[in-house]
C-alpha positions as CSV (number, residue, x, y, z in Angstrom):
1,K,3.9,0.0,-17.7
2,M,6.9,2.2,-18.2
3,I,8.5,3.5,-15.0
4,P,10.4,6.5,-16.1
5,S,13.1,7.9,-13.7
6,S,14.3,10.8,-15.7
7,G,12.6,13.6,-17.6
8,A,15.5,12.8,-20.2
9,Q,13.5,9.7,-21.9
10,R,10.4,11.9,-22.3
11,T,12.6,14.9,-23.8
12,M,14.2,12.4,-26.3
13,S,10.6,11.4,-27.5
14,G,9.7,15.1,-27.9
15,D,7.4,15.5,-24.9
16,L,9.5,18.3,-23.5
17,T,11.4,21.1,-25.1
18,P,15.0,20.7,-23.9
19,P,16.5,24.1,-22.4
20,A,19.2,25.9,-24.6
21,A,21.8,24.6,-22.5
22,V,20.9,21.0,-22.0
23,Q,21.8,19.6,-18.4
24,L,22.8,16.0,-18.1
25,C,22.6,13.6,-15.0
26,Y,26.2,12.9,-15.3
27,E,27.9,15.8,-16.9
28,N,31.2,14.0,-18.1
29,V,29.7,10.5,-19.0
30,N,28.9,9.5,-22.6
31,G,25.3,8.4,-23.1
32,S,24.2,10.4,-19.9
33,C,20.4,11.0,-19.5
34,V,19.1,14.6,-20.0
35,K,18.3,16.2,-16.7
36,A,14.9,18.1,-16.5
37,P,15.5,20.2,-13.3
38,Y,12.8,22.1,-11.3
39,S,13.6,25.6,-10.0
40,P,14.6,25.8,-6.3
41,G,11.0,26.8,-5.0
42,P,9.0,23.7,-6.7
43,R,12.1,21.5,-5.8
44,L,11.8,22.4,-2.1
45,L,8.0,21.9,-2.0
46,L,8.3,18.6,-3.7
47,Y,10.9,17.4,-1.3
48,L,8.7,18.4,1.5
49,V,5.5,16.8,-0.1
50,F,7.3,13.5,-0.9
51,G,9.4,13.3,2.3
52,S,6.4,13.9,4.7
53,G,4.8,11.1,2.9
54,A,7.7,8.8,3.5
55,V,8.1,9.9,7.2
56,L,4.6,9.4,7.8
57,A,4.5,5.9,6.2
58,V,7.5,5.0,8.3
59,L,6.5,6.3,11.6
60,G,2.7,5.7,11.3
61,N,3.2,1.9,10.3
62,L,5.9,1.5,12.9
63,L,3.5,2.7,15.7
64,V,0.7,0.4,14.4
65,M,3.3,-2.6,14.7
66,I,4.5,-1.6,18.1
67,S,1.0,-1.3,19.3
68,I,-0.2,-4.7,18.2
69,L,2.9,-6.6,19.1
70,H,3.5,-5.1,22.6
71,F,0.0,-4.9,24.1
72,K,-1.2,-8.3,24.8
73,Q,-4.7,-7.4,24.6
74,L,-4.2,-6.8,20.9
75,H,-2.7,-10.2,20.2
76,S,-5.4,-11.6,17.9
77,P,-5.2,-13.4,14.6
78,A,-7.1,-10.5,12.8
79,N,-4.5,-7.9,14.4
80,F,-1.6,-10.0,13.4
81,L,-2.8,-9.7,9.8
82,V,-3.2,-5.7,10.5
83,A,0.5,-5.7,11.8
84,S,1.7,-7.5,8.9
85,L,0.0,-5.0,6.5
86,A,1.7,-2.3,8.4
87,C,5.0,-3.9,7.9
88,A,4.5,-4.1,4.1
89,D,3.6,-0.2,4.2
90,F,6.6,0.4,6.5
91,L,8.9,-1.2,3.9
92,V,7.4,1.0,1.2
93,G,8.4,4.0,3.3
94,T,11.9,2.8,3.8
95,T,13.0,1.1,0.6
96,V,10.7,2.6,-2.0
97,M,9.7,6.2,-1.3
98,P,13.1,7.9,-0.4
99,F,14.7,6.7,-3.7
100,S,11.5,7.5,-5.9
101,M,11.5,11.0,-4.1
102,V,15.0,11.7,-5.5
103,R,14.1,10.2,-8.7
104,S,11.0,12.2,-9.1
105,V,12.6,15.7,-8.1
106,E,16.0,15.3,-9.7
107,S,14.6,13.6,-12.8
108,C,17.6,11.4,-12.6
109,W,18.5,7.9,-11.1
110,Y,21.6,8.1,-9.0
111,F,21.3,4.6,-7.3
112,G,23.0,2.3,-10.0
113,D,21.3,-0.2,-12.3
114,S,21.3,-3.3,-10.0
115,F,19.4,-1.2,-7.4
116,C,17.0,0.0,-10.1
117,K,15.6,-3.6,-10.5
118,F,15.7,-4.0,-6.8
119,H,13.5,-0.9,-6.4
120,S,11.0,-1.8,-9.1
121,S,10.7,-5.4,-7.5
122,F,10.2,-4.0,-4.0
123,E,7.6,-1.5,-5.4
124,G,5.7,-4.5,-7.0
125,S,6.2,-6.7,-3.9
126,F,4.7,-4.7,-1.3
127,C,1.9,-3.4,-3.5
128,Y,0.9,-7.0,-4.1
129,C,1.6,-7.9,-0.6
130,S,-0.8,-5.2,0.7
131,I,-3.7,-6.4,-1.6
132,F,-3.4,-10.0,-0.7
133,H,-3.4,-8.9,3.1
134,L,-6.4,-6.7,2.6
135,C,-8.2,-9.7,0.8
136,F,-7.5,-12.0,3.7
137,I,-8.6,-9.2,6.2
138,S,-12.0,-9.0,4.4
139,I,-12.5,-12.8,4.4
140,D,-11.5,-12.7,8.2
141,R,-14.1,-9.8,8.9
142,Y,-16.9,-11.6,6.8
143,T,-16.5,-14.8,9.2
144,A,-16.4,-12.5,12.4
145,V,-19.6,-10.5,11.4
146,T,-21.6,-13.5,10.0
147,D,-20.7,-15.8,12.9
148,P,-19.1,-13.7,15.7
149,L,-19.2,-16.7,18.2
150,V,-17.8,-19.5,16.2
151,Y,-15.3,-17.1,14.7
152,P,-12.4,-17.4,17.1
153,T,-12.3,-21.3,16.5
154,R,-12.2,-20.8,12.7
155,F,-9.6,-17.9,12.3
156,T,-6.8,-18.9,14.5
157,V,-3.3,-17.6,14.9
158,S,-2.0,-20.4,12.6
159,V,-4.6,-19.5,9.9
160,S,-3.5,-16.0,10.2
161,G,0.3,-17.0,9.9
162,M,-0.6,-18.9,6.8
163,C,-2.3,-16.0,5.2
164,I,0.7,-13.7,6.1
165,T,3.1,-16.2,4.6
166,F,1.4,-16.8,1.6
167,S,0.8,-13.1,0.8
168,G,4.4,-12.2,1.4
169,M,5.9,-15.2,-0.5
170,L,3.6,-14.9,-3.4
171,A,4.2,-11.1,-3.8
172,V,7.9,-11.2,-3.5
173,V,8.4,-14.3,-5.8
174,Y,6.3,-12.9,-8.5
175,S,7.7,-9.4,-8.6
176,F,11.4,-10.5,-8.3
177,S,10.9,-13.2,-10.9
178,V,9.4,-11.0,-13.5
179,F,12.0,-8.2,-13.2
180,Y,15.0,-10.4,-12.7
181,T,14.3,-12.9,-15.6
182,G,13.9,-10.1,-17.9
183,S,10.7,-11.3,-19.2
184,N,8.8,-8.1,-18.6
185,E,11.0,-6.6,-21.6
186,A,10.2,-9.3,-24.0
187,G,9.4,-7.9,-27.4
188,L,10.1,-4.5,-26.2
189,E,14.0,-4.6,-26.6
190,E,14.2,-2.1,-29.4
191,L,12.4,0.6,-27.3
192,V,14.3,-0.3,-24.1
193,S,17.8,0.1,-25.9
194,A,16.5,3.4,-27.5
195,L,15.6,4.7,-24.1
196,T,18.6,3.5,-22.1
197,C,20.8,6.0,-20.9
198,V,23.2,6.6,-17.8
199,G,21.2,7.9,-14.8
200,G,18.0,6.5,-15.8
201,C,15.9,3.6,-14.4
202,Q,13.7,2.6,-17.3
203,I,11.5,-0.6,-16.5
204,A,9.2,-1.4,-19.5
205,V,6.6,-4.2,-19.1
206,N,5.0,-5.7,-22.2
207,Q,1.5,-6.3,-22.8
208,N,1.3,-9.8,-21.4
209,W,2.8,-9.0,-18.1
210,V,0.8,-5.8,-17.7
211,L,-2.5,-7.9,-18.2
212,I,-1.3,-10.3,-15.5
213,D,-0.3,-7.5,-13.1
214,F,-3.9,-6.0,-13.6
215,L,-5.5,-9.4,-13.0
216,L,-3.6,-9.8,-9.7
217,F,-4.8,-6.5,-8.7
218,F,-8.2,-6.9,-10.0
219,I,-9.1,-10.4,-9.0
220,P,-8.6,-9.7,-5.1
221,T,-10.2,-6.3,-5.6
222,L,-13.3,-7.9,-6.9
223,V,-13.2,-10.5,-4.0
224,M,-12.9,-7.7,-1.5
225,V,-15.9,-5.5,-2.9
226,T,-18.1,-8.7,-3.0
227,I,-17.2,-9.4,0.5
228,Y,-17.6,-5.9,2.0
229,S,-21.0,-5.4,0.1
230,K,-22.3,-8.5,1.9
231,I,-20.7,-7.5,5.4
232,F,-22.6,-4.1,5.1
233,L,-25.9,-5.8,4.2
234,I,-25.5,-8.4,7.0
235,A,-24.7,-5.5,9.6
236,R,-27.6,-3.6,8.6
237,Q,-29.9,-6.6,9.2
238,Q,-28.3,-7.5,12.4
239,A,-28.5,-3.8,13.6
240,R,-32.2,-3.7,12.9
241,K,-32.9,-7.0,14.5
242,I,-31.3,-5.6,17.8
243,E,-33.3,-2.5,17.6
244,S,-36.6,-4.3,17.1
245,Q,-35.6,-6.7,20.0
246,S,-34.8,-3.7,22.4
247,N,-38.0,-2.0,21.5
248,K,-40.1,-5.0,22.4
249,T,-38.2,-5.5,25.8
250,A,-38.2,-1.7,26.3
251,K,-34.7,-2.0,27.7
252,P,-31.8,-1.9,25.4
253,S,-30.7,-5.5,24.6
254,D,-26.9,-5.5,25.6
255,S,-26.1,-9.3,25.7
256,Y,-22.4,-10.4,25.1
257,K,-23.4,-11.5,21.6
258,D,-24.7,-8.1,20.6
259,R,-21.6,-6.5,22.1
260,V,-19.3,-8.7,20.1
261,A,-21.4,-8.4,17.0
262,R,-21.2,-4.5,17.4
263,R,-17.4,-4.7,17.9
264,E,-16.9,-6.7,14.9
265,R,-19.2,-4.5,12.6
266,K,-17.1,-1.5,13.7
267,A,-14.1,-3.2,12.9
268,A,-15.3,-4.2,9.5
269,T,-16.4,-0.7,8.8
270,T,-12.8,0.7,9.5
271,L,-11.2,-2.0,7.5
272,G,-13.6,-1.4,4.6
273,I,-12.5,2.3,4.7
274,A,-8.8,1.1,4.4
275,V,-10.0,-1.0,1.3
276,I,-11.6,1.8,-0.5
277,A,-8.5,4.1,0.3
278,F,-6.3,1.4,-1.2
279,L,-8.4,1.0,-4.5
280,V,-8.7,4.7,-5.0
281,S,-4.7,5.1,-4.5
282,W,-3.7,2.2,-6.8
283,L,-6.7,1.9,-9.4
284,P,-5.1,4.9,-11.6
285,Y,-1.8,3.3,-11.6
286,F,-3.0,0.1,-12.9
287,I,-5.4,1.5,-15.5
288,D,-2.5,3.8,-16.8
289,S,-0.1,0.9,-16.9
290,V,-2.5,-0.9,-19.1
291,I,-3.3,2.0,-21.3
292,D,0.4,2.6,-21.7
293,A,1.4,-0.8,-22.6
294,F,-1.3,-0.9,-25.4
295,L,-0.9,2.6,-26.6
296,G,3.0,2.7,-26.9
297,F,3.9,4.4,-23.5
298,I,2.1,7.7,-24.1
299,T,1.9,9.0,-20.4
300,P,3.9,12.2,-19.8
301,T,6.4,12.0,-17.1
302,Y,4.7,14.4,-14.7
303,V,1.3,12.6,-15.0
304,Y,3.1,9.3,-14.3
305,E,4.8,10.9,-11.4
306,I,1.5,12.1,-10.0
307,I,-0.2,8.7,-10.3
308,V,2.8,6.8,-8.7
309,W,2.7,9.0,-5.7
310,I,-0.8,8.9,-5.2
311,A,-0.2,5.1,-5.0
312,Y,2.7,5.4,-2.8
313,Y,0.8,7.6,-0.4
314,N,-1.6,4.8,0.3
315,S,1.2,3.4,2.7
316,A,0.8,6.4,5.0
317,M,-2.9,6.4,5.0
318,N,-3.7,3.3,7.0
319,P,-2.3,4.5,10.2
320,L,-4.4,7.7,9.9
321,I,-7.5,5.6,9.3
322,Y,-6.7,3.4,12.4
323,A,-6.1,6.5,14.7
324,F,-9.3,8.2,13.5
325,F,-11.5,5.0,13.9
326,Y,-9.9,2.8,16.6
327,P,-10.0,4.2,20.2
328,W,-7.7,1.3,21.2
329,F,-5.1,2.5,18.7
330,R,-5.5,6.1,20.0
331,K,-4.8,4.9,23.6
332,A,-1.9,2.8,22.6
333,L,-0.3,6.0,21.0
334,K,-0.6,7.9,24.1
335,L,1.0,5.3,26.0
336,I,3.9,4.8,23.5
337,I,4.4,8.7,23.1
338,S,4.4,9.2,27.0
339,G,7.0,6.5,27.5
340,Q,4.7,4.2,29.6
341,L,5.6,1.5,27.2
342,F,8.9,1.1,29.0
343,K,7.2,0.6,32.5
344,E,6.9,-3.0,33.9
345,N,3.7,-4.7,33.0
346,S,2.9,-2.4,30.3
347,S,2.0,-5.0,28.1
348,I,-0.9,-6.1,30.1
349,I,-2.6,-2.6,30.3
350,K,-6.3,-2.8,29.1
351,L,-7.0,-0.6,25.8
352,F,-10.5,-1.5,25.6
353,S,-13.2,-3.4,27.6
354,E,-13.9,-6.9,26.8
């Protein structure tokens, strides 16, 4: 997995033809990377596209966190997991996307060598943090759909807290230790030194670590796909059962158990869509990183930039999915935007009927 941050490296390897008057990232510095600038029109467009993604990721996820933490009715173990997932996406919007935006548009890294490693570590941390959260959320949904009445005693706030802590700690420790020990570059020293220049942020990941990266993505993905497939089969069976019972009794069966089961199924569907969105966003990135590591980093810069921004945009997607499918989130949004949040006792406002 090569994380380019300037068109310069690809220029040197012959991908792009440098312009007659070569522009450098740092004009008066020896060993500066070559700059591959966009013309003003496309440049402005790219800043708008990337910038709006970052703003959406920050504001959207902030609203999800405020909604869940402020309104007492939303204080449930499952929702705390959703709020923690929003926190990971919020951090992508604040610590990763703005710097990547400048890198992608300017084709130079202006934030220093030490922050380059930090930035790459953040990128990895929040991606894995999200996937571990989604994996735990799928297990939570499975328990809720298969046994809705016993579920509250199984998935408690402390269990939710343990899942959140595990997801965060494992993701951060793994990403930072790989990049800060330099083990990701083992065996690639010649390539790294050939591509190193001032104003670049080259992160090369060797074949061993690329495979571990891919497994850390693939195994939770496999777990989620299996669980959601089971959830949808069970949901269909439950729906048919309820329908056949209501046909027999001639009036709709609307017991507490049925209502709870319906609500849990709806929540599972929404989160299933969030999982699909995550996989569609990140799968090209992981496939490309494996291809790159084994075929000698052949991905052209512009292809890499497209793939990485599709992955980043996932952080902006979840709040849109919740807004579209969760009536309680839409109601919470209205209360936040209209300023009713600051009124006394606003935290006990009912967002949905029990």
